[in-house]
C-alpha positions in Angstrom: -114.5 176.9 -103.0 -115.2 180.4 -104.1 -117.3 183.1 -103.7 -118.9 184.7 -106.4 -120.3 188.6 -105.6 -122.6 190.1 -108.2 -123.9 193.6 -108.4 -126.4 195.3 -110.8 -124.1 197.8 -112.1 -121.3 195.6 -113.4 -123.2 192.9 -114.4 -126.3 194.1 -116.3 -125.3 193.8 -119.7 -125.1 191.0 -121.6 -121.2 191.1 -122.3 -120.9 191.3 -118.6 -123.4 188.0 -118.3 -121.6 185.9 -120.9 -118.4 187.1 -119.0 -119.5 186.0 -115.5 -120.9 182.4 -117.0 -117.7 181.8 -118.6 -116.0 182.6 -115.6 -117.8 180.1 -113.6 -118.0 177.1 -115.8 -114.0 177.8 -115.9 -113.8 177.3 -112.4 -116.6 174.8 -111.9 -114.6 173.0 -114.8 -111.0 173.0 -112.8 -113.1 171.7 -109.5 -114.2 174.8 -107.6 -117.5 175.2 -106.1 -118.5 178.9 -106.9 -121.0 180.3 -104.3 -122.8 183.5 -106.3 -124.0 186.2 -104.0 -125.1 189.7 -105.0 -124.3 192.2 -103.5 -127.9 192.9 -101.4 -126.7 189.5 -99.8 -123.5 191.2 -98.9 -124.8 194.5 -97.4 -128.2 193.0 -96.5 -128.5 189.8 -96.1 -125.8 189.3 -94.0 -127.2 186.3 -92.0 -128.0 184.4 -95.2 -124.6 184.3 -96.6 -123.1 183.5 -93.5 -125.2 180.9 -92.9 -124.8 179.7 -96.7 -121.3 179.4 -96.6 -121.4 178.3 -93.2 -123.3 174.9 -94.5 -120.9 175.0 -97.8 -117.7 174.5 -95.4 -119.5 171.6 -92.9 
C-alpha cells in the first residue's frame, strides 16, 4: 500500500497533474494500492485519515 499526499501548491498545474496520475497508474499496475490524501486531510482531518488507513490495513 502507498499513501499519496497532495498539496495544491505542487499539484495545481497540468504537468504536475499528469505526472501524478501517471505515477499512481504505474504503482497500481505493479500491484500497489494507493490511498490519496490532501494536505488538508493531513493537517485538519487527521481522524479521517487514520480511520481510512486503518480500514485499508484491516
